[in-house]
C-alpha positions in Angstrom: 13.7 -3.8 -14.1 14.6 -4.5 -17.6 17.2 -2.2 -19.2 16.4 0.3 -21.9 18.6 -1.3 -24.6 16.7 -4.6 -24.1 13.4 -2.9 -24.3 14.4 -1.3 -27.4 15.5 -4.5 -28.7 12.2 -6.2 -28.1 10.0 -3.5 -29.4 12.2 -3.4 -32.6 11.7 -7.1 -33.0 8.0 -7.3 -32.4 5.6 -7.9 -35.4 2.1 -7.1 -34.1 0.4 -9.3 -36.7 2.5 -12.2 -35.3 1.6 -11.4 -31.8 -2.2 -10.7 -32.2 -2.2 -13.6 -34.6 -1.5 -16.1 -31.8 -4.8 -15.1 -30.1 -7.0 -14.0 -32.8 -7.5 -15.0 -36.5 -6.5 -12.3 -38.7 -7.3 -12.0 -42.4 -5.1 -9.4 -44.5 -7.4 -6.6 -46.1 -5.4 -4.1 -48.0 -2.4 -3.0 -46.0 -4.0 -4.0 -42.7 -5.2 -7.1 -41.1 -8.9 -7.7 -39.7 -10.2 -9.9 -37.0 -12.6 -10.4 -34.2 -11.9 -8.2 -31.2 -11.2 -10.7 -28.1 -12.1 -7.9 -25.7 -15.8 -7.9 -26.5 -18.4 -10.3 -28.0 -17.8 -9.6 -31.8 -19.6 -11.1 -34.5 -18.0 -9.2 -37.3 -14.4 -8.3 -37.6 -14.0 -4.7 -35.9 -10.3 -5.0 -35.0 -7.9 -3.6 -37.5 -4.2 -4.4 -37.0 -1.6 -2.0 -38.9 1.7 -3.6 -39.5 3.1 -0.3 -40.8 2.3 1.5 -37.7 2.5 -1.2 -35.4 -0.8 -0.8 -33.6 -4.3 -2.3 -33.2 -7.6 -0.5 -33.1 -11.1 -1.9 -32.2 -13.7 0.2 -33.7 -16.5 -1.4 -31.6 -15.1 -1.2 -28.2 -12.4 1.4 -28.5 -9.4 -0.8 -27.3 -6.2 0.3 -29.2 -2.5 0.2 -28.6 0.7 -1.7 -29.6 1.8 -5.3 -29.1 2.8 -4.8 -25.6 -0.5 -3.2 -24.7 -2.4 -6.0 -26.3 -0.5 -8.7 -24.6 -1.0 -6.5 -21.3 -4.9 -6.4 -21.8 -5.4 -9.9 -23.2 -3.1 -11.9 -20.8 -3.8 -9.5 -17.8 0.0 -8.7 -17.3 2.0 -5.7 -16.1 4.3 -3.9 -18.6 7.3 -5.9 -17.6 5.7 -9.3 -17.7 4.5 -8.5 -21.2 8.0 -7.4 -22.4 9.4 -10.7 -20.7 6.5 -12.7 -22.7 7.5 -11.0 -25.9 11.3 -11.4 -25.3 10.8 -15.2 -25.0 8.4 -15.4 -28.1 11.4 -13.5 -30.2 14.3 -15.4 -28.3 15.7 -12.2 -26.7 17.8 -12.4 -23.5 16.3 -10.2 -20.8 18.8 -8.3 -18.9 17.3 -7.1 -15.6 18.5 -5.0 -12.6 17.0 -4.1 -9.4 14.9 -1.2 -9.1 15.9 1.7 -6.9 13.3 3.0 -4.5 12.8 6.1 -6.9 12.0 3.9 -9.9 9.9 1.6 -8.1 7.9 4.7 -6.9 7.7 6.1 -10.4 6.5 2.8 -11.9 3.8 2.5 -9.0 2.8 6.0 -9.8 2.6 5.3 -13.7 0.5 2.0 -13.1 -1.9 4.0 -10.5 -2.4 6.6 -13.1 -3.0 4.2 -15.8 -5.7 2.5 -13.7 -7.3 5.7 -13.1 -7.3 6.8 -16.9 -8.9 3.4 -17.7 -11.6 4.0 -15.2 -12.3 7.5 -16.3 -12.5 6.3 -19.9 -14.8 3.6 -19.1 -17.0 6.0 -17.0 -17.1 8.6 -19.5 -17.7 6.0 -22.5 -20.7 4.6 -20.3 -22.0 8.3 -19.9 -21.9 9.0 -23.6 -23.5 5.8 -24.5 
């Protein structure tokens, strides 16, 4: 498990436009960047990247989040793997420690709830459309 201080250093160092720019061609438009969304077939730029807020949002498919969630979705990584990826990109040493059984159970519960939430979102999105 990555300690909280290292996670904070990673999140403070990340520049979302650089991270997403590794996978998507972004063009500056006003204060934000626009690009083709990599999560669906996109012909017109529908993904907006806000550097001031540190978030992205696709106005076609609805995907949104920060740099960590983008890497998790795009590269199909867990939260810890995405943090390690970003740490390597920004040359930050990752300090890890063993998870206690309670922390492991909590993490597994969180990941399970995330999967259920994504399923519910897709289900209701399909029902509405």
